[in-house]
Every structure is written in C-alpha cells, then in structure tokens.
All heavy atoms as a GROMACS GRO file, in nm:
protein
  568
    1MET      N    1  -9.437   0.223  -1.534
    1MET     CA    2  -9.348   0.109  -1.520
    1MET      C    3  -9.418  -0.012  -1.580
    1MET      O    4  -9.541  -0.022  -1.573
    1MET     CB    5  -9.314   0.096  -1.371
    1MET     CG    6  -9.314  -0.041  -1.311
    1MET     SD    7  -9.273  -0.045  -1.136
    1MET     CE    8  -9.099  -0.066  -1.145
    2SER      N    9  -9.343  -0.102  -1.638
    2SER     CA   10  -9.403  -0.220  -1.698
    2SER      C   11  -9.384  -0.342  -1.608
    2SER      O   12  -9.299  -0.341  -1.518
    2SER     CB   13  -9.343  -0.248  -1.836
    2SER     OG   14  -9.215  -0.305  -1.824
    3LEU      N   15  -9.459  -0.445  -1.635
    3LEU     CA   16  -9.447  -0.570  -1.561
    3LEU      C   17  -9.306  -0.626  -1.574
    3LEU      O   18  -9.253  -0.685  -1.482
    3LEU     CB   19  -9.551  -0.669  -1.613
    3LEU     CG   20  -9.562  -0.804  -1.546
    3LEU    CD1   21  -9.586  -0.790  -1.396
    3LEU    CD2   22  -9.674  -0.885  -1.608
    4ASN      N   23  -9.242  -0.601  -1.686
    4ASN     CA   24  -9.106  -0.648  -1.709
    4ASN      C   25  -9.005  -0.580  -1.617
    4ASN      O   26  -8.898  -0.633  -1.592
    4ASN     CB   27  -9.067  -0.624  -1.855
    4ASN     CG   28  -8.935  -0.684  -1.890
    4ASN    OD1   29  -8.913  -0.803  -1.871
    4ASN    ND2   30  -8.844  -0.603  -1.939
    5ASP      N   31  -9.037  -0.462  -1.563
    5ASP     CA   32  -8.945  -0.387  -1.477
    5ASP      C   33  -8.944  -0.435  -1.332
    5ASP      O   34  -8.858  -0.394  -1.255
    5ASP     CB   35  -8.981  -0.238  -1.478
    5ASP     CG   36  -8.965  -0.176  -1.616
    5ASP    OD1   37  -8.875  -0.220  -1.690
    5ASP    OD2   38  -9.044  -0.086  -1.649
    6LEU      N   39  -9.041  -0.519  -1.294
    6LEU     CA   40  -9.046  -0.567  -1.156
    6LEU      C   41  -8.927  -0.657  -1.125
    6LEU      O   42  -8.874  -0.725  -1.212
    6LEU     CB   43  -9.175  -0.646  -1.131
    6LEU     CG   44  -9.307  -0.571  -1.137
    6LEU    CD1   45  -9.423  -0.666  -1.110
    6LEU    CD2   46  -9.310  -0.457  -1.038
    7LYS      N   47  -8.889  -0.657  -0.998
    7LYS     CA   48  -8.785  -0.747  -0.950
    7LYS      C   49  -8.854  -0.865  -0.881
    7LYS      O   50  -8.967  -0.849  -0.832
    7LYS     CB   51  -8.695  -0.674  -0.852
    7LYS     CG   52  -8.614  -0.563  -0.918
    7LYS     CD   53  -8.527  -0.492  -0.820
    7LYS     CE   54  -8.442  -0.383  -0.876
    7LYS     NZ   55  -8.474  -0.324  -1.000
    8PRO      N   56  -8.790  -0.981  -0.880
    8PRO     CA   57  -8.853  -1.097  -0.814
    8PRO      C   58  -8.898  -1.062  -0.671
    8PRO      O   59  -8.825  -1.000  -0.594
    8PRO     CB   60  -8.743  -1.202  -0.814
    8PRO     CG   61  -8.662  -1.168  -0.936
    8PRO     CD   62  -8.663  -1.016  -0.940
    9GLY      N   63  -9.023  -1.098  -0.640
    9GLY     CA   64  -9.080  -1.071  -0.510
    9GLY      C   65  -9.165  -0.945  -0.504
    9GLY      O   66  -9.244  -0.928  -0.412
   10GLN      N   67  -9.148  -0.854  -0.599
   10GLN     CA   68  -9.227  -0.731  -0.599
   10GLN      C   69  -9.369  -0.758  -0.644
   10GLN      O   70  -9.394  -0.843  -0.729
   10GLN     CB   71  -9.166  -0.626  -0.692
   10GLN     CG   72  -9.050  -0.552  -0.634
   10GLN     CD   73  -9.007  -0.438  -0.723
   10GLN    OE1   74  -8.986  -0.456  -0.844
   10GLN    NE2   75  -8.994  -0.320  -0.665
   11LYS      N   76  -9.461  -0.680  -0.586
   11LYS     CA   77  -9.603  -0.690  -0.622
   11LYS      C   78  -9.646  -0.558  -0.684
   11LYS      O   79  -9.596  -0.451  -0.648
   11LYS     CB   80  -9.689  -0.718  -0.499
   11LYS     CG   81  -9.665  -0.854  -0.439
   11LYS     CD   82  -9.756  -0.879  -0.322
   11LYS     CE   83  -9.729  -1.018  -0.266
   11LYS     NZ   84  -9.821  -1.049  -0.157
   12ALA      N   85  -9.741  -0.568  -0.777
   12ALA     CA   86  -9.791  -0.450  -0.846
   12ALA      C   87  -9.935  -0.475  -0.889
   12ALA      O   88  -9.982  -0.588  -0.890
   12ALA     CB   89  -9.704  -0.416  -0.966
   13VAL      N   90 -10.002  -0.367  -0.927
   13VAL     CA   91 -10.139  -0.375  -0.976
   13VAL      C   92 -10.138  -0.334  -1.123
   13VAL      O   93 -10.076  -0.232  -1.160
   13VAL     CB   94 -10.232  -0.281  -0.895
   13VAL    CG1   95 -10.372  -0.279  -0.954
   13VAL    CG2   96 -10.235  -0.324  -0.749
   14ILE      N   97 -10.204  -0.410  -1.207
   14ILE     CA   98 -10.209  -0.381  -1.350
   14ILE      C   99 -10.293  -0.256  -1.372
   14ILE      O  100 -10.406  -0.246  -1.325
   14ILE     CB  101 -10.269  -0.499  -1.428
   14ILE    CG1  102 -10.180  -0.622  -1.412
   14ILE    CG2  103 -10.287  -0.464  -1.576
   14ILE    CD1  104 -10.237  -0.748  -1.472
   15SER      N  105 -10.236  -0.160  -1.448
   15SER     CA  106 -10.308  -0.036  -1.476
   15SER      C  107 -10.351  -0.025  -1.622
   15SER      O  108 -10.451   0.040  -1.652
   15SER     CB  109 -10.224   0.085  -1.436
   15SER     OG  110 -10.103   0.088  -1.508
   16GLU      N  111 -10.275  -0.088  -1.713
   16GLU     CA  112 -10.308  -0.078  -1.855
   16GLU      C  113 -10.240  -0.191  -1.931
   16GLU      O  114 -10.131  -0.234  -1.896
   16GLU     CB  115 -10.258   0.057  -1.909
   16GLU     CG  116 -10.300   0.088  -2.049
   16GLU     CD  117 -10.257   0.228  -2.092
   16GLU    OE1  118 -10.165   0.286  -2.032
   16GLU    OE2  119 -10.317   0.277  -2.187
   17MET      N  120 -10.307  -0.238  -2.036
   17MET     CA  121 -10.251  -0.344  -2.120
   17MET      C  122 -10.250  -0.295  -2.264
   17MET      O  123 -10.355  -0.272  -2.323
   17MET     CB  124 -10.333  -0.472  -2.106
   17MET     CG  125 -10.329  -0.527  -1.965
   17MET     SD  126 -10.437  -0.668  -1.936
   17MET     CE  127 -10.366  -0.789  -2.045
   18LEU      N  128 -10.131  -0.275  -2.319
   18LEU     CA  129 -10.115  -0.222  -2.455
   18LEU      C  130 -10.077  -0.334  -2.552
   18LEU      O  131  -9.975  -0.328  -2.618
   18LEU     CB  132 -10.008  -0.113  -2.455
   18LEU     CG  133 -10.032   0.002  -2.358
   18LEU    CD1  134  -9.910   0.090  -2.347
   18LEU    CD2  135 -10.153   0.082  -2.401
   19LEU      N  136 -10.160  -0.435  -2.558
   19LEU     CA  137 -10.134  -0.553  -2.640
   19LEU      C  138 -10.232  -0.561  -2.755
   19LEU      O  139 -10.337  -0.497  -2.753
   19LEU     CB  140 -10.149  -0.679  -2.553
   19LEU     CG  141 -10.053  -0.690  -2.436
   19LEU    CD1  142 -10.108  -0.783  -2.330
   19LEU    CD2  143  -9.919  -0.740  -2.484
   20GLY      N  144 -10.199  -0.643  -2.854
   20GLY     CA  145 -10.292  -0.669  -2.962
   20GLY      C  146 -10.418  -0.734  -2.907
   20GLY      O  147 -10.416  -0.798  -2.802
   21GLN      N  148 -10.528  -0.719  -2.978
   21GLN     CA  149 -10.657  -0.766  -2.929
   21GLN      C  150 -10.659  -0.915  -2.897
   21GLN      O  151 -10.713  -0.956  -2.795
   21GLN     CB  152 -10.767  -0.731  -3.030
   21GLN     CG  153 -10.906  -0.739  -2.974
   21GLN     CD  154 -10.930  -0.643  -2.859
   21GLN    OE1  155 -10.871  -0.536  -2.851
   21GLN    NE2  156 -11.015  -0.680  -2.767
   22ASN      N  157 -10.599  -0.999  -2.982
   22ASN     CA  158 -10.601  -1.144  -2.958
   22ASN      C  159 -10.522  -1.182  -2.834
   22ASN      O  160 -10.569  -1.262  -2.752
   22ASN     CB  161 -10.547  -1.220  -3.080
   22ASN     CG  162 -10.640  -1.213  -3.199
   22ASN    OD1  163 -10.759  -1.188  -3.184
   22ASN    ND2  164 -10.585  -1.231  -3.316
   23VAL      N  165 -10.403  -1.126  -2.819
   23VAL     CA  166 -10.319  -1.157  -2.702
   23VAL      C  167 -10.385  -1.102  -2.576
   23VAL      O  168 -10.390  -1.169  -2.473
   23VAL     CB  169 -10.177  -1.099  -2.719
   23VAL    CG1  170 -10.094  -1.119  -2.594
   23VAL    CG2  171 -10.109  -1.160  -2.840
   24LYS      N  172 -10.436  -0.981  -2.584
   24LYS     CA  173 -10.501  -0.918  -2.468
   24LYS      C  174 -10.619  -1.002  -2.421
   24LYS      O  175 -10.634  -1.028  -2.301
   24LYS     CB  176 -10.548  -0.778  -2.504
   24LYS     CG  177 -10.606  -0.701  -2.389
   24LYS     CD  178 -10.639  -0.559  -2.431
   24LYS     CE  179 -10.697  -0.480  -2.318
   24LYS     NZ  180 -10.726  -0.341  -2.358
   25LYS      N  181 -10.700  -1.050  -2.514
   25LYS     CA  182 -10.817  -1.131  -2.478
   25LYS      C  183 -10.772  -1.261  -2.409
   25LYS      O  184 -10.828  -1.300  -2.307
   25LYS     CB  185 -10.899  -1.163  -2.602
   25LYS     CG  186 -11.021  -1.246  -2.574
   25LYS     CD  187 -11.100  -1.274  -2.701
   25LYS     CE  188 -11.218  -1.363  -2.668
   25LYS     NZ  189 -11.293  -1.402  -2.786
   26LYS      N  190 -10.669  -1.324  -2.464
   26LYS     CA  191 -10.619  -1.450  -2.407
   26LYS      C  192 -10.568  -1.429  -2.265
   26LYS      O  193 -10.600  -1.506  -2.174
   26LYS     CB  194 -10.507  -1.504  -2.495
   26LYS     CG  195 -10.450  -1.634  -2.449
   26LYS     CD  196 -10.342  -1.683  -2.545
   26LYS     CE  197 -10.277  -1.809  -2.494
   26LYS     NZ  198 -10.170  -1.856  -2.582
   27LEU      N  199 -10.491  -1.321  -2.244
   27LEU     CA  200 -10.439  -1.294  -2.110
   27LEU      C  201 -10.550  -1.255  -2.012
   27LEU      O  202 -10.545  -1.291  -1.894
   27LEU     CB  203 -10.331  -1.186  -2.116
   27LEU     CG  204 -10.202  -1.226  -2.189
   27LEU    CD1  205 -10.106  -1.108  -2.194
   27LEU    CD2  206 -10.136  -1.345  -2.123
   28MET      N  207 -10.649  -1.182  -2.060
   28MET     CA  208 -10.761  -1.145  -1.974
   28MET      C  209 -10.839  -1.269  -1.930
   28MET      O  210 -10.884  -1.277  -1.816
   28MET     CB  211 -10.851  -1.044  -2.043
   28MET     CG  212 -10.787  -0.907  -2.057
   28MET     SD  213 -10.888  -0.788  -2.148
   28MET     CE  214 -11.016  -0.758  -2.027
   29GLU      N  215 -10.852  -1.365  -2.020
   29GLU     CA  216 -10.920  -1.490  -1.984
   29GLU      C  217 -10.844  -1.567  -1.878
   29GLU      O  218 -10.902  -1.645  -1.803
   29GLU     CB  219 -10.940  -1.576  -2.109
   29GLU     CG  220 -11.043  -1.522  -2.204
   29GLU     CD  221 -11.050  -1.596  -2.336
   29GLU    OE1  222 -10.962  -1.681  -2.363
   29GLU    OE2  223 -11.143  -1.567  -2.414
   30MET      N  224 -10.712  -1.544  -1.870
   30MET     CA  225 -10.630  -1.612  -1.770
   30MET      C  226 -10.618  -1.531  -1.641
   30MET      O  227 -10.544  -1.569  -1.551
   30MET     CB  228 -10.491  -1.640  -1.827
   30MET     CG  229 -10.494  -1.747  -1.935
   30MET     SD  230 -10.330  -1.798  -1.984
   30MET     CE  231 -10.290  -1.674  -2.105
   31GLY      N  232 -10.689  -1.419  -1.631
   31GLY     CA  233 -10.691  -1.343  -1.507
   31GLY      C  234 -10.612  -1.215  -1.505
   31GLY      O  235 -10.615  -1.142  -1.407
   32LEU      N  236 -10.537  -1.185  -1.609
   32LEU     CA  237 -10.461  -1.060  -1.615
   32LEU      C  238 -10.554  -0.950  -1.663
   32LEU      O  239 -10.574  -0.930  -1.782
   32LEU     CB  240 -10.343  -1.072  -1.711
   32LEU     CG  241 -10.219  -1.141  -1.658
   32LEU    CD1  242 -10.117  -1.155  -1.769
   32LEU    CD2  243 -10.160  -1.066  -1.542
   33THR      N  244 -10.614  -0.879  -1.569
   33THR     CA  245 -10.705  -0.770  -1.600
   33THR      C  246 -10.661  -0.645  -1.525
   33THR      O  247 -10.588  -0.654  -1.426
   33THR     CB  248 -10.850  -0.805  -1.560
   33THR    OG1  249 -10.853  -0.833  -1.420
   33THR    CG2  250 -10.901  -0.925  -1.637
   34CYS      N  251 -10.704  -0.530  -1.571
   34CYS     CA  252 -10.673  -0.406  -1.501
   34CYS      C  253 -10.728  -0.414  -1.359
   34CYS      O  254 -10.840  -0.459  -1.338
   34CYS     CB  255 -10.732  -0.286  -1.575
   34CYS     SG  256 -10.650  -0.254  -1.731
   35GLY      N  257 -10.645  -0.376  -1.264
   35GLY     CA  258 -10.683  -0.383  -1.123
   35GLY      C  259 -10.639  -0.509  -1.052
   35GLY      O  260 -10.642  -0.517  -0.930
   36ALA      N  261 -10.595  -0.610  -1.127
   36ALA     CA  262 -10.549  -0.735  -1.066
   36ALA      C  263 -10.407  -0.717  -1.011
   36ALA      O  264 -10.323  -0.652  -1.072
   36ALA     CB  265 -10.550  -0.848  -1.167
   37GLU      N  266 -10.383  -0.776  -0.893
   37GLU     CA  267 -10.249  -0.771  -0.835
   37GLU      C  268 -10.165  -0.885  -0.890
   37GLU      O  269 -10.212  -0.999  -0.895
   37GLU     CB  270 -10.255  -0.779  -0.683
   37GLU     CG  271 -10.118  -0.763  -0.619
   37GLU     CD  272 -10.123  -0.763  -0.468
   37GLU    OE1  273 -10.141  -0.872  -0.411
   37GLU    OE2  274 -10.108  -0.654  -0.410
   38VAL      N  275 -10.044  -0.855  -0.930
   38VAL     CA  276  -9.951  -0.956  -0.981
   38VAL      C  277  -9.822  -0.946  -0.903
   38VAL      O  278  -9.787  -0.839  -0.851
   38VAL     CB  279  -9.921  -0.939  -1.132
   38VAL    CG1  280 -10.043  -0.962  -1.215
   38VAL    CG2  281  -9.860  -0.805  -1.161
   39SER      N  282  -9.751  -1.056  -0.893
   39SER     CA  283  -9.618  -1.053  -0.834
   39SER      C  284  -9.524  -1.132  -0.923
   39SER      O  285  -9.561  -1.234  -0.979
   39SER     CB  286  -9.619  -1.109  -0.691
   39SER     OG  287  -9.651  -1.245  -0.691
   40LEU      N  288  -9.403  -1.080  -0.937
   40LEU     CA  289  -9.302  -1.149  -1.017
   40LEU      C  290  -9.236  -1.252  -0.928
   40LEU      O  291  -9.178  -1.220  -0.826
   40LEU     CB  292  -9.199  -1.050  -1.071
   40LEU     CG  293  -9.089  -1.112  -1.156
   40LEU    CD1  294  -9.147  -1.177  -1.281
   40LEU    CD2  295  -8.985  -1.009  -1.194
   41LYS      N  296  -9.248  -1.377  -0.965
   41LYS     CA  297  -9.189  -1.486  -0.888
   41LYS      C  298  -9.045  -1.513  -0.929
   41LYS      O  299  -8.959  -1.529  -0.845
   41LYS     CB  300  -9.272  -1.615  -0.904
   41LYS     CG  301  -9.409  -1.605  -0.842
   41LYS     CD  302  -9.395  -1.583  -0.695
   41LYS     CE  303  -9.528  -1.580  -0.624
   41LYS     NZ  304  -9.512  -1.552  -0.482
   42GLN      N  305  -9.023  -1.520  -1.062
   42GLN     CA  306  -8.890  -1.557  -1.107
   42GLN      C  307  -8.874  -1.522  -1.255
   42GLN      O  308  -8.971  -1.514  -1.329
   42GLN     CB  309  -8.872  -1.707  -1.089
   42GLN     CG  310  -8.734  -1.759  -1.108
   42GLN     CD  311  -8.724  -1.907  -1.073
   42GLN    OE1  312  -8.820  -1.969  -1.030
   42GLN    NE2  313  -8.608  -1.962  -1.091
   43ARG      N  314  -8.749  -1.500  -1.294
   43ARG     CA  315  -8.713  -1.479  -1.434
   43ARG      C  316  -8.627  -1.595  -1.478
   43ARG      O  317  -8.548  -1.647  -1.401
   43ARG     CB  318  -8.626  -1.355  -1.448
   43ARG     CG  319  -8.696  -1.232  -1.472
   43ARG     CD  320  -8.593  -1.118  -1.482
   43ARG     NE  321  -8.656  -0.997  -1.438
   43ARG     CZ  322  -8.734  -0.925  -1.515
   43ARG    NH1  323  -8.754  -0.960  -1.639
   43ARG    NH2  324  -8.792  -0.818  -1.469
   44ALA      N  325  -8.637  -1.631  -1.605
   44ALA     CA  326  -8.547  -1.732  -1.661
   44ALA      C  327  -8.406  -1.673  -1.661
   44ALA      O  328  -8.389  -1.551  -1.658
   44ALA     CB  329  -8.590  -1.769  -1.801
   45PRO      N  330  -8.303  -1.757  -1.664
   45PRO     CA  331  -8.165  -1.707  -1.658
   45PRO      C  332  -8.131  -1.598  -1.760
   45PRO      O  333  -8.056  -1.507  -1.729
   45PRO     CB  334  -8.081  -1.832  -1.682
   45PRO     CG  335  -8.167  -1.943  -1.630
   45PRO     CD  336  -8.308  -1.903  -1.663
   46LEU      N  337  -8.186  -1.604  -1.878
   46LEU     CA  338  -8.157  -1.501  -1.978
   46LEU      C  339  -8.262  -1.390  -1.980
   46LEU      O  340  -8.264  -1.307  -2.070
   46LEU     CB  341  -8.144  -1.564  -2.117
   46LEU     CG  342  -8.028  -1.664  -2.131
   46LEU    CD1  343  -8.029  -1.727  -2.269
   46LEU    CD2  344  -7.895  -1.598  -2.102
   47GLY      N  345  -8.353  -1.389  -1.882
   47GLY     CA  346  -8.453  -1.282  -1.869
   47GLY      C  347  -8.585  -1.308  -1.938
   47GLY      O  348  -8.675  -1.228  -1.929
   48ASP      N  349  -8.597  -1.417  -2.009
   48ASP     CA  350  -8.719  -1.446  -2.083
   48ASP      C  351  -8.742  -1.596  -2.080
   48ASP      O  352  -8.652  -1.672  -2.116
   48ASP     CB  353  -8.705  -1.398  -2.227
   48ASP     CG  354  -8.835  -1.395  -2.305
   48ASP    OD1  355  -8.940  -1.392  -2.242
   48ASP    OD2  356  -8.828  -1.395  -2.429
   49PRO      N  357  -8.854  -1.646  -2.034
   49PRO     CA  358  -8.977  -1.579  -1.994
   49PRO      C  359  -8.977  -1.541  -1.846
   49PRO      O  360  -8.881  -1.568  -1.774
   49PRO     CB  361  -9.083  -1.686  -2.023
   49PRO     CG  362  -9.012  -1.815  -1.995
   49PRO     CD  363  -8.870  -1.792  -2.041
   50LEU      N  364  -9.089  -1.482  -1.804
   50LEU     CA  365  -9.109  -1.444  -1.665
   50LEU      C  366  -9.219  -1.529  -1.606
   50LEU      O  367  -9.316  -1.562  -1.673
   50LEU     CB  368  -9.154  -1.297  -1.655
   50LEU     CG  369  -9.057  -1.189  -1.693
   50LEU    CD1  370  -9.050  -1.174  -1.843
   50LEU    CD2  371  -9.098  -1.061  -1.630
   51TRP      N  372  -9.204  -1.561  -1.478
   51TRP     CA  373  -9.306  -1.637  -1.406
   51TRP      C  374  -9.373  -1.539  -1.310
   51TRP      O  375  -9.308  -1.484  -1.221
   51TRP     CB  376  -9.243  -1.753  -1.331
   51TRP     CG  377  -9.334  -1.827  -1.240
   51TRP    CD1  378  -9.469  -1.841  -1.251
   51TRP    CD2  379  -9.298  -1.898  -1.121
   51TRP    NE1  380  -9.518  -1.916  -1.149
   51TRP    CE2  381  -9.416  -1.952  -1.066
   51TRP    CE3  382  -9.178  -1.920  -1.056
   51TRP    CZ2  383  -9.415  -2.027  -0.949
   51TRP    CZ3  384  -9.178  -1.995  -0.939
   51TRP    CH2  385  -9.296  -2.048  -0.888
   52VAL      N  386  -9.501  -1.514  -1.331
   52VAL     CA  387  -9.576  -1.423  -1.244
   52VAL      C  388  -9.689  -1.499  -1.176
   52VAL      O  389  -9.733  -1.603  -1.224
   52VAL     CB  390  -9.634  -1.302  -1.321
   52VAL    CG1  391  -9.524  -1.219  -1.382
   52VAL    CG2  392  -9.732  -1.345  -1.427
   53GLU      N  393  -9.731  -1.446  -1.063
   53GLU     CA  394  -9.847  -1.503  -0.994
   53GLU      C  395  -9.959  -1.400  -0.998
   53GLU      O  396  -9.939  -1.284  -0.967
   53GLU     CB  397  -9.813  -1.537  -0.849
   53GLU     CG  398  -9.927  -1.608  -0.780
   53GLU     CD  399  -9.889  -1.654  -0.640
   53GLU    OE1  400  -9.802  -1.740  -0.629
   53GLU    OE2  401  -9.948  -1.601  -0.544
   54VAL      N  402 -10.076  -1.446  -1.041
   54VAL     CA  403 -10.193  -1.360  -1.048
   54VAL      C  404 -10.313  -1.442  -1.003
   54VAL      O  405 -10.330  -1.556  -1.043
   54VAL     CB  406 -10.214  -1.302  -1.190
   54VAL    CG1  407 -10.232  -1.410  -1.293
   54VAL    CG2  408 -10.329  -1.205  -1.195
   55ARG      N  409 -10.392  -1.384  -0.914
   55ARG     CA  410 -10.514  -1.450  -0.864
   55ARG      C  411 -10.488  -1.590  -0.809
   55ARG      O  412 -10.568  -1.681  -0.827
   55ARG     CB  413 -10.621  -1.452  -0.971
   55ARG     CG  414 -10.658  -1.313  -1.021
   55ARG     CD  415 -10.772  -1.315  -1.118
   55ARG     NE  416 -10.788  -1.188  -1.184
   55ARG     CZ  417 -10.863  -1.088  -1.139
   55ARG    NH1  418 -10.926  -1.099  -1.026
   55ARG    NH2  419 -10.873  -0.976  -1.208
   56GLY      N  420 -10.371  -1.609  -0.748
   56GLY     CA  421 -10.341  -1.735  -0.681
   56GLY      C  422 -10.282  -1.846  -0.766
   56GLY      O  423 -10.264  -1.957  -0.720
   57TYR      N  424 -10.249  -1.819  -0.891
   57TYR     CA  425 -10.186  -1.922  -0.971
   57TYR      C  426 -10.071  -1.864  -1.054
   57TYR      O  427 -10.064  -1.744  -1.077
   57TYR     CB  428 -10.286  -1.995  -1.061
   57TYR     CG  429 -10.339  -1.916  -1.178
   57TYR    CD1  430 -10.279  -1.926  -1.303
   57TYR    CD2  431 -10.448  -1.831  -1.165
   57TYR    CE1  432 -10.326  -1.854  -1.411
   57TYR    CE2  433 -10.495  -1.760  -1.273
   57TYR     CZ  434 -10.434  -1.772  -1.395
   57TYR     OH  435 -10.480  -1.700  -1.501
   58GLY      N  436  -9.981  -1.950  -1.095
   58GLY     CA  437  -9.864  -1.908  -1.172
   58GLY      C  438  -9.894  -1.898  -1.320
   58GLY      O  439  -9.974  -1.974  -1.376
   59LEU      N  440  -9.830  -1.803  -1.385
   59LEU     CA  441  -9.848  -1.779  -1.527
   59LEU      C  442  -9.711  -1.743  -1.586
   59LEU      O  443  -9.636  -1.666  -1.526
   59LEU     CB  444  -9.946  -1.663  -1.545
   59LEU     CG  445  -9.986  -1.622  -1.685
   59LEU    CD1  446 -10.059  -1.735  -1.756
   59LEU    CD2  447 -10.076  -1.500  -1.678
   60ILE      N  448  -9.679  -1.799  -1.701
   60ILE     CA  449  -9.554  -1.770  -1.769
   60ILE      C  450  -9.582  -1.671  -1.882
   60ILE      O  451  -9.671  -1.693  -1.964
   60ILE     CB  452  -9.491  -1.899  -1.828
   60ILE    CG1  453  -9.470  -2.005  -1.720
   60ILE    CG2  454  -9.362  -1.867  -1.902
   60ILE    CD1  455  -9.371  -1.966  -1.613
   61LEU      N  456  -9.506  -1.562  -1.885
   61LEU     CA  457  -9.522  -1.459  -1.988
   61LEU      C  458  -9.391  -1.434  -2.061
   61LEU      O  459  -9.284  -1.440  -2.000
   61LEU     CB  460  -9.564  -1.326  -1.926
   61LEU     CG  461  -9.701  -1.315  -1.864
   61LEU    CD1  462  -9.716  -1.179  -1.797
   61LEU    CD2  463  -9.808  -1.334  -1.968
   62ARG      N  464  -9.401  -1.402  -2.186
   62ARG     CA  465  -9.283  -1.359  -2.261
   62ARG      C  466  -9.248  -1.217  -2.218
   62ARG      O  467  -9.335  -1.138  -2.183
   62ARG     CB  468  -9.312  -1.359  -2.411
   62ARG     CG  469  -9.336  -1.494  -2.467
   62ARG     CD  470  -9.360  -1.482  -2.618
   62ARG     NE  471  -9.422  -1.602  -2.666
   62ARG     CZ  472  -9.536  -1.608  -2.732
   62ARG    NH1  473  -9.599  -1.497  -2.763
   62ARG    NH2  474  -9.586  -1.723  -2.771
   63ARG      N  475  -9.120  -1.186  -2.224
   63ARG     CA  476  -9.075  -1.051  -2.187
   63ARG      C  477  -9.141  -0.946  -2.277
   63ARG      O  478  -9.180  -0.840  -2.231
   63ARG     CB  479  -8.923  -1.044  -2.198
   63ARG     CG  480  -8.868  -0.911  -2.156
   63ARG     CD  481  -8.719  -0.908  -2.152
   63ARG     NE  482  -8.662  -0.964  -2.273
   63ARG     CZ  483  -8.536  -0.997  -2.287
   63ARG    NH1  484  -8.452  -0.983  -2.188
   63ARG    NH2  485  -8.492  -1.046  -2.401
   64GLU      N  486  -9.157  -0.980  -2.404
   64GLU     CA  487  -9.220  -0.889  -2.500
   64GLU      C  488  -9.364  -0.853  -2.457
   64GLU      O  489  -9.407  -0.739  -2.471
   64GLU     CB  490  -9.218  -0.957  -2.637
   64GLU     CG  491  -9.319  -0.913  -2.736
   64GLU     CD  492  -9.316  -1.002  -2.862
   64GLU    OE1  493  -9.210  -1.055  -2.897
   64GLU    OE2  494  -9.422  -1.015  -2.923
   65GLU      N  495  -9.438  -0.950  -2.403
   65GLU     CA  496  -9.574  -0.923  -2.355
   65GLU      C  497  -9.569  -0.842  -2.226
   65GLU      O  498  -9.646  -0.748  -2.208
   65GLU     CB  499  -9.648  -1.054  -2.330
   65GLU     CG  500  -9.674  -1.134  -2.456
   65GLU     CD  501  -9.717  -1.277  -2.428
   65GLU    OE1  502  -9.697  -1.327  -2.315
   65GLU    OE2  503  -9.772  -1.339  -2.520
   66ALA      N  504  -9.479  -0.879  -2.135
   66ALA     CA  505  -9.468  -0.811  -2.006
   66ALA      C  506  -9.432  -0.663  -2.021
   66ALA      O  507  -9.475  -0.580  -1.942
   66ALA     CB  508  -9.366  -0.882  -1.918
   67GLN      N  509  -9.356  -0.630  -2.125
   67GLN     CA  510  -9.318  -0.490  -2.149
   67GLN      C  511  -9.438  -0.405  -2.187
   67GLN      O  512  -9.435  -0.283  -2.173
   67GLN     CB  513  -9.212  -0.483  -2.258
   67GLN     CG  514  -9.079  -0.535  -2.214
   67GLN     CD  515  -8.977  -0.542  -2.328
   67GLN    OE1  516  -9.014  -0.550  -2.444
   67GLN    NE2  517  -8.850  -0.541  -2.292
   68LYS      N  518  -9.544  -0.467  -2.234
   68LYS     CA  519  -9.663  -0.393  -2.279
   68LYS      C  520  -9.775  -0.391  -2.175
   68LYS      O  521  -9.886  -0.348  -2.204
   68LYS     CB  522  -9.713  -0.453  -2.410
   68LYS     CG  523  -9.613  -0.437  -2.522
   68LYS     CD  524  -9.660  -0.503  -2.649
   68LYS     CE  525  -9.554  -0.491  -2.758
   68LYS     NZ  526  -9.594  -0.560  -2.879
   69ILE      N  527  -9.744  -0.437  -2.054
   69ILE     CA  528  -9.841  -0.435  -1.945
   69ILE      C  529  -9.792  -0.335  -1.841
   69ILE      O  530  -9.689  -0.356  -1.777
   69ILE     CB  531  -9.858  -0.575  -1.882
   69ILE    CG1  532  -9.909  -0.673  -1.988
   69ILE    CG2  533  -9.952  -0.569  -1.762
   69ILE    CD1  534  -9.914  -0.818  -1.943
   70SER      N  535  -9.864  -0.224  -1.826
   70SER     CA  536  -9.826  -0.120  -1.731
   70SER      C  537  -9.877  -0.156  -1.592
   70SER      O  538  -9.989  -0.204  -1.578
   70SER     CB  539  -9.887   0.014  -1.772
   70SER     OG  540  -9.838   0.053  -1.898
   71VAL      N  541  -9.792  -0.132  -1.493
   71VAL     CA  542  -9.828  -0.165  -1.354
   71VAL      C  543  -9.790  -0.050  -1.262
   71VAL      O  544  -9.708   0.035  -1.296
   71VAL     CB  545  -9.758  -0.294  -1.306
   71VAL    CG1  546  -9.804  -0.414  -1.386
   71VAL    CG2  547  -9.608  -0.282  -1.310
   72VAL      N  548  -9.852  -0.050  -1.144
   72VAL     CA  549  -9.822   0.045  -1.038
   72VAL      C  550  -9.786  -0.038  -0.915
   72VAL      O  551  -9.860  -0.131  -0.879
   72VAL     CB  552  -9.943   0.135  -1.007
   72VAL    CG1  553  -9.912   0.229  -0.892
   72VAL    CG2  554  -9.985   0.211  -1.131
   73LEU      N  555  -9.673  -0.009  -0.852
   73LEU     CA  556  -9.631  -0.086  -0.735
   73LEU      C  557  -9.737  -0.078  -0.625
   73LEU      O  558  -9.796   0.027  -0.602
   73LEU     CB  559  -9.497  -0.036  -0.680
   73LEU     CG  560  -9.375  -0.061  -0.769
   73LEU    CD1  561  -9.252   0.001  -0.707
   73LEU    CD2  562  -9.354  -0.210  -0.791
   74SER      N  563  -9.756  -0.190  -0.557
   74SER     CA  564  -9.854  -0.191  -0.447
   74SER      C  565  -9.786  -0.208  -0.314
   74SER      O  566  -9.671  -0.234  -0.303
   74SER     CB  567  -9.957  -0.303  -0.468
   74SER     OG  568  -9.896  -0.428  -0.476
   0.00000   0.00000   0.00000
C-alpha cells in the first residue's frame, strides 16, 4: 500500500521509498525515513497535495511522491 492510499486519520509505518535519489534525500532530511510513523492529516479538495504528520510536525507532499512511498498500517 502507498502513502497515497491512506485515509485521513490513518497511521502507517514507512517500509520503502521508490523515489529518485534527489527527492528521496530531501524527504529523508525532513524525517521521512523507513520505519518512521506517518499519519495522513488531510487531502486538498482535488486530492493533491497531501498533508501528513511525521515525527511531530506537518509536511506537505505531492500525490505523485506519496504514491512512491510504501507503507504498512500500524
């Protein structure tokens, strides 16, 4: 399942990130790492972008990026 598949309020743990090296590095610097728990807070009205919470702070992600982040429900 991808981060994009979560419903608002659901929590999951990141299991894999299938992103390009530059984007992956940037997101990892912001706390999105394998094993980190994330929760989907809200989606924009048209589904893009997504507002997620990771390590106690909010982060906005594009749907295209969220589709490439694999998660396991927690």
